[in-house]
N, C-alpha and C positions, 0 to 999 in steps of 0.2 A: 504494497499502500502501499500510496507515495506523502512525500507528511508535508503539509499546509504550507506553503512560502508565503512572501507577502505579496504574489500574484495569484498569490489564491482568492482577494482581497479587491483584483485590477480588473477590469472589464472595459472592453470595448464594444460605447452604445452606440445605436440604428443610426448615428447618423457622421461616425466615430473619432466621433472624441474620446477621451479615458477615464470611464466612471469609477467611481470607486463604491459597490458593492459589495458585497460577500455573497458568496456559495447559498445561503440560503433567501437573498431575495431576489422578485417576481423579476427585474433587471439585470439576472446575472447570467449571461449565458454561457459562458465557460470562464475558465483563466484563462491566462498571460500565460504563455511556460516563459521560464528566467532561458534569456539565452547570453552568450556574447555578445547576438544585434539589442536586447534591451540592455545590458549593462555589462557597461566593461569599466577595469575598475587603469589605474591609470594616474600617470603624472599629476599631479596637479600643479607645480610654479608656470603653466599655462595661464591657470586661476587664480591665482595670487597674484600675476604681475597684471591681470586684470583687473582684480579688485584694486589693485594699488593704484591705478591712472584715476581711476571715476577719485579722489582727490585731487588731483591738480587738474582736473576739467570742473570738480567741482567750485574749488576757489577762483578759480581765475576763466571759466568761461557764464555755467551753470547761475553762479551771485552776482553778477553785472546784470547778464541780463535779468535773471527775477526785479533790480532795482531797477529796472529803464517799466516798467508796470505800475499802473495809476492806483491799482488792487488786483491782494496776492490772490492767485491760486481760484480765480473764478467766483471770490467770494462780495461783500460790500465791503470789507475789512480794508485800508490805507493801506497799502505795503510797506510806508516805515514802519505804524505801528501791528505791522501782520511781521514782520523780521524781526519789531523787540519783542514780543510773542516766541516767537520761536529759539532767538536767541536764549529767552530764558528759561524756555521745555532742554532747549539740547541743555547747558550752562546744568541746573540744576536740579532737573523732574527727568531726564532721560535716562542716564544712567544708572537708574536703580535698575528700571524695567528691562529697557535695551525695544519696547515695541518696534521702534517702528526703526528700519535699517535708510541711515542716514545719505547717503550717497543718492540713493533710490526715492527716495522724496522728490529730493533735492533735484532730479533730475531732471521730472516726470513735473514738476514743480516750474519749472522754467517751463517746458515744454512739451506741457498738457499732457501730460502719460498716463497711462491706471493706478501704477501703481501712487499715487495722490486723485483725492476728492475730499468736493467742501465736507463732505463731513464728517473726514475722519482732522481737518484744521479745526474745524466746532469748533469739534472732542479733548482739541489738543488746546486752543485755544480758552473753555473753559476749565479745563484743566488748568492752564498756568494762574486764567488772574485772579485766585484764591488766593490767590505767593508775591502777586505788582505790595507795589508800594503805596502807602492813596496818595501819596503828597506831590509822585507825577505826574509835569500836566502832561504828558503821552500817556494818559492812560482816563483822561474824563467818563466819564460815561462808565467804561467797563465791566468796577463794580467786580464782583464777587463769578465773577461769566454767567450767569446766570442767564444773561439775556446771546451767548454762544452756547449754550445746552437746549434752551428750547432750540432754537435754528437747531439745532442736532437733531432735533428726537423728530423734525421736525421733515428732516433728510433722512433720517433712522428707515418714514415707512418706506419710499423712495430702494432704496435699498436693500429693505427688504423683499418687494417686489418680481425682484431681475430673479433672471436665471439658475445662475448659480451664483451665494456669496463671492468676493471680493475680497483682498487683499488688505485695503485700507476699512475698507467695511467690521474685517475683523478689530486690527488694531484701534481702530476708534472704538465699538465697542469694547474690548479689554481699558481702554483710556478713561471711558466712561466710566464703565463700571465701576472703578477705584477712582475717581474726582467723585460719583455718588454715597460710595461707602465715608471716603473721607469725613463728605457735607451732611453724617448723617444719616440718609436712608440708604442702610445698607441694607434692608431686601428690594429692595430698585438697584442696587448696583452688582446683588447676587444673581440678581434673572439677567443684565446686559450682558455679567459674567461668562453664565451656565450657554444664552446663547453664541455670539463667539466662539466657546469651545464644543456648540454643535457648528454651525459654520466648519469650524478646523474641520473634522471626521468626514463630513460632506465633499470638501477641495481637497483631501486626503493628507492635508495635515497632518496625520496620528499614527501616516507611516513612515520611511526609512526615505526622508527626500533629494538625500545621496546618489539611490540607487529609483529613483523617479525619472532623476533630473534628463540622462537622455531619453529616455521613454516621451516627456513632455518637451521634446529641445530648448532648456531654458535654460538661458543666456547665466553666466557662474555670477551674475548681480541676484535671479531667481531663482538660484539654488540657498546662498547664502542670506536671503530676507526667508524664507520659506526655512533656514528652520531655526536663526533667531524669533521669528514670531511662535516658530515652540517651544522653544525657550523659554522663552517671555511672557508665559503664557502660563506652561511651568510653574517660573517661578512667582509670580502671579495666584496662581490659583492656591500653592500654598502658602504663600501671605496671609488672600483672604483667609484660605481655612485658618489657622492660628489666630487672625480677629475673631473672628464667630465659632473656633470652638467646632468644627464641620469633617464634616473627612473629606480629604482631596480626591479631587473629581481627576485630574490627567495624572497616570500611574505608568505610565508607560518612557521612562529613562529619559535621560532629553539628553543629547548633541552632545559628546567629548570637546574638549577643551582641541584636541587636536584637528577636530570635525569643524570647530567654527577656525573661516584657512583666514576673514582678515580680520587683522589683526594691530594696522597700521594704526588708529585714534588714541593706540598704548600711549603714548609718545607725542601727540595731538594735545601743548600743555593747557591746562586750565587755568582757567584766573576767574573767579564771582564776576556778575555783572548784576547792574538793575538793585544795588545793596551796598545804601549809604555809606549806611551804621558801619561799614570795614572800610578801616585802615586801608590806605594809599597804598603801603609800606607791605600788603599784601605781595609775596611773589608765588611768581607762577609757578606748579609742576608740573609735573604728568598725568595725565587723565588715570588711565587706567584701567580705561573707560571698557576695558573685551576680556581686561582681566577680570573683573569683578565680575563679568557678572559672567567669566566658567568659574565664577567661585562662589557666586551664587546658586548656579543651579547643581551644586556637586552637597555645598551643605542643606537645601531643599530634596534632596533626595535620602535625608538623613530624617528631616522633616513632614515629606512624605510619611518613612515607614511609624513613625512620632507617635505621627497623629491617624493613622492606622491605628499602631495599639493601644491608645485610646476614647480610639473609637466602638472598642470591638470589647466583649465579656475575655476574662485576660482571663489563661491559667496562673491557677498562683502556686504552681507549682518551676510554672517559667517566666513567669511578672517581674522577678529582681534578674532574672540573667538576661532579657529582652531588655530590659536599662541600663543592664552596665553593657549590652552587645553596643547598642545607639553612645551610651554615654563613652563611648574608647571612640568612637567612631567620629564623633565631636571631635573626642581630643586628635585625631589624626587627620581629621582635617584642619586640624588649626597649624600644628605643626608642619602641616605641608602646605604652608601659604603660603606665596613669597611675602617673601622681609616688605618689598616697597610695599606693601595690604597692611600691613602693622599693626594695628598700635596698643606694643607692651605701656608703657611709661608716658602716658597725657602727659602729667606734670610741667612733664621735662623737656616738652612742647612750645615753642614759640607763638604756632599757630598753627590753626587741623585744619585736618587731607580736606579734598575733595566729599561733597556730602552720602555719595554712594561710600564712596573706601569706611567712613565713618558707623554708617548703617551696616558694613557685614559682621565690623569686629560689634557691635548694640547687639545684633541679632545673635553671633556667636555666640556671645554669656548671657543674653534670658536666652537657648537652645537649654544649656548645661543647668539652667535656675530651674524650667519646667519638668526636667529630669527628675529632679528630684525633692521637686510636689508632694508628689505624693508620699514621703513615709516620713512631711513632718508632723504628722501624725500618726506614723506608729509605736503601739506602745512598749516598743524598746527602745529604751532610755534613750540610753549613749550610740543607734542608730539616726535614731530622731536629729539627733545634738549636731552630729555631724552631719549629715546633711544644711539642716541650718545653714553654721557656721561655712561649709562651701556657697553655701545658697546667697548668705553676707558679702560672702570675696569678690560673687560675679554681682551681685547688684551696686558693693565700691566700686563695682569698677567704668560698670552701667555712666557711674553720677560719674567720674571722672574726667571718662570720656564724657560725657556727653557736655560736662564743663566744660572746658577743651572748645570742644564744637560752640555753646554759645559767648565763652570770650572772644571769638570771632568770628559770628553770620546772626544775624538776625532769628531770633522766634516763629519770625514767618513764612522763610527757609525751611519750618524745619517739615518731614514729610513723615504721614502717618503709619509708616514701619519707626522710624525713629518714634514719637509717640507711646506707641504701644511698646516697645520695648521700654522707657521712660517705667512704664506702664506696671509692667511685673515685674519688675527690682522698685516699686514700690508696694506690693502689694508684700508681696520681702521684709519692708519695713515695717508695715505695718503687724505682720504678727511677730516678727523680731522688737518692736515698740511694747509688748505684750506679753512675750514672755523672758527677755536677757534677762540672766540672773543679776545683774546689775545692775544700779545705776549708770554708768558711766559710756553702753550698751542702752540704754536707752533711749539717754539724748542724746547719741553718736545715730541712733538707728534716728527720732524722733527731727534733727537737725536735716536727713535724707532724706527725710516723707517729708517737708516743707518746704525743702527747694523742688523736691519733684512734681509737688500742688500745686504748685507758684507756677514751676517751666507747661505743666500742663492744664492750666485755667490757661496762663499766657497763650495757649494754642488753639483754645478755640474758641476765641475770637477767626481763627483762618479755615479749624479745622473741628467746625461742629461737635461734628461725630466721637471726639476725646474728648465732651459735655457723660459720656453716659460712661467713662470708666472713675469716671471725679465722682458722679453722684452711688458708682460702687464702691470704693474709697470710702469716702462716706458715710455712708451703707453699716458696713466694719468696722471704721469705728462706734459709730454709735453703737449697734448693736453692739455693740459689747459695753459701750454705756449706761447698756438700761440693766444688763446684769446685776453689774456695780450698782446702779442705781438699786433695783431691788438688796438685794442684798445688805445695802446698806439702810435700807428702808430699816431692813428686819433687824439687822444694830440695833436700832432708834429704839426701838418699842425691846426691845433685851433691855439695854444697859443706860444709852443716855438718852433726851431728846432734843440735842442737842446737834444738829445739821452736822456731818465732818467734814473736813475739806474737800474731800474727795465725789462728793453729791454735786460739789460748784460747777466743774467743768462739767459732770454729762445729763445738772438740768440743761445749761444754755447749751449746750450741741445736742440735748431733744426736743430744743423751741424748734433749735434750726430746719428741723425738723421740718415745721411750719412752710420754709415756702418750697418754690414750686420748684421741684429738680430736675434746675437746666447745670449750675455748677457753685461751688461754694465762694461764698460770699468772704472780700479776705479778713471778715471775724473770724471767719472758719477757722483760714489758715493758722492764724493765733494760737485755739486750740490743738490744735498736732503737740507745739509747743507741751503745751498745759496740759494733757491728756500721759508725757511721757512719767513722772514718779506717781503719782496720784495710781496706774494703775496697771499695773506694775501683769498684772497674769492676764490671760487670753488664751480661753478655751479652742478645744480643736474641733470640739463636733457641731451642732447645726453652730453654724458665725452667723447667720441672720439673726439671729433671734425672732424678737412677733412680726421679722416684718412678711406677707400675707405676696409679695408679691416677686419672692424666690419659692415655686416650689420645689421638694425635696427630690422629684421627680425629671427632674431637667436641673441637673448641674453644669455649670462649668467645666469646663475643662479647665482650667485654665490662661489659658490660651486664648482667649475675646476679652473686646470691652465687655461683652455683652452679658453679659447674670442671668436668663434662658433659655442656652444654648444645648445642646443635647447629649449629654457626655452619658456615664455611670449612671444607673438607680439605681434609684434606695431603693428596690425591694433584688436587684440583684447580689448582696450580700452574703449568699451562699458560695459566690465564687469567689471573691476577695482572697489577695493573699492572708491569712494567717491570723499574721501578725500588724497588720496596721486596722486601722478602725471603718467602720462604714464610710462605702466614697462615696454616698450622698452626701456624709456629715465630715466629709475633709478640708482643711483647712484651705484650699485652694481651691473650693467651692465658691461663685459670682467674681473672679479675681480675674 
């Protein structure tokens, strides 16, 4: 019997075009035979040379040609404004996911080719707008980009009417999904992302692009663009999986670093633009864009396995082994990371590396925290304390790396993933604040938590989705305050009618719950310090206390901004590792 191969899922339609339907499909007339006429391995040097030549054309031909036009890419956006928005995108946002292949988009933006569309441009502009400086006169009327997003949604209706999805449509949907999640519209962002992934399958992006390239007669640029788009979707899928605490959708491994042939942008200089708060003495540095992109792909292979483990019922005997294996893989990934991408001693650096390099370092430390969170409520005190100490170490490093970032770049340029990592670190500080054995450790935790809450509060002005994580942190603090208040109330009846010092912050924080759940007020931030000493105890069970908006059957994995995402259910206790408390009651619920 023949073994199914890639060509088992590829066929030729009635009109002679390539279709991507497997053998169960009503459209599948027969599989293609893999042969030398379909796929021939060969020398990549000519392809590499072709890709390298794109950058010369981009800088010397296509960009000057674009600049001569009144409006950008068939939109109503003046070219000067549009190019400024694109420059902001290439500098601050593009390197995180590399969703758009820059040389291909710029060429077709100049020539009117198929790799650029109005829908894609509107999605990019809508994403960029929320990071713009409000005082910049060139962006009057842009606001947070809602005008662009509204037009993008109208254009999407036209895109969906096409017989086949296009690459720019998929790119635009991924960008739109990310933007809406950052704006606090996570369900909308989740759906746009899902549409993009479906479209990718429809045009065969889930299959091996290298093997399909000759069959489809793709140019080196088109082949590179498809590989990068799959890897970009893979990264965003894992980013969203973490932020929402849901299983990943894309499981097939991303293309490895040696399969991404265009690494020429690594040496292109990176310098901050449209950031008036940044000192002019910032020294440009190599962007290391593609190297960071490939490193994100590798670390998110580990993320995928972690999220699959967290979203399925664990086998008690294997759970610890699986966690340890993932942790070793993370450590190995970091050891293999190029030195130019590591931030080991942030206090000794005079300026922050580019944000995408900061982001990958923060993600590494956040993932190592997440792998330890199941053990923070272990009945084995030695195991619990060891993992808590490790988590504090990673949290301190996150705080230090972000401190370097904040000293260099303004908060409005912080991305969804950076704020997510700060949130993960803050969740650890909440627990340290309540369980630390000494006042010195509690004071240090309070200081770091105060800084983290302040950062998240400032970021919520540009990324409203962050506000939900602030509410979660506040509820965790308030839940423990209610417990302490009830305990103190009992003590008052049995010992004295005079309120102790410990009840005052509890009452103040309880009263803070009467305000709408958006984000903590400045007065709330002071309470983080105030609760450091009076409330040393932080119970590991039922952290949310009396808050009915968090159900025990829908606990968070700790990997998301949202308290009510699916995880291990409280009804699954019979399946849990014996040395841990109920998964539904763990100290990582709702973080």
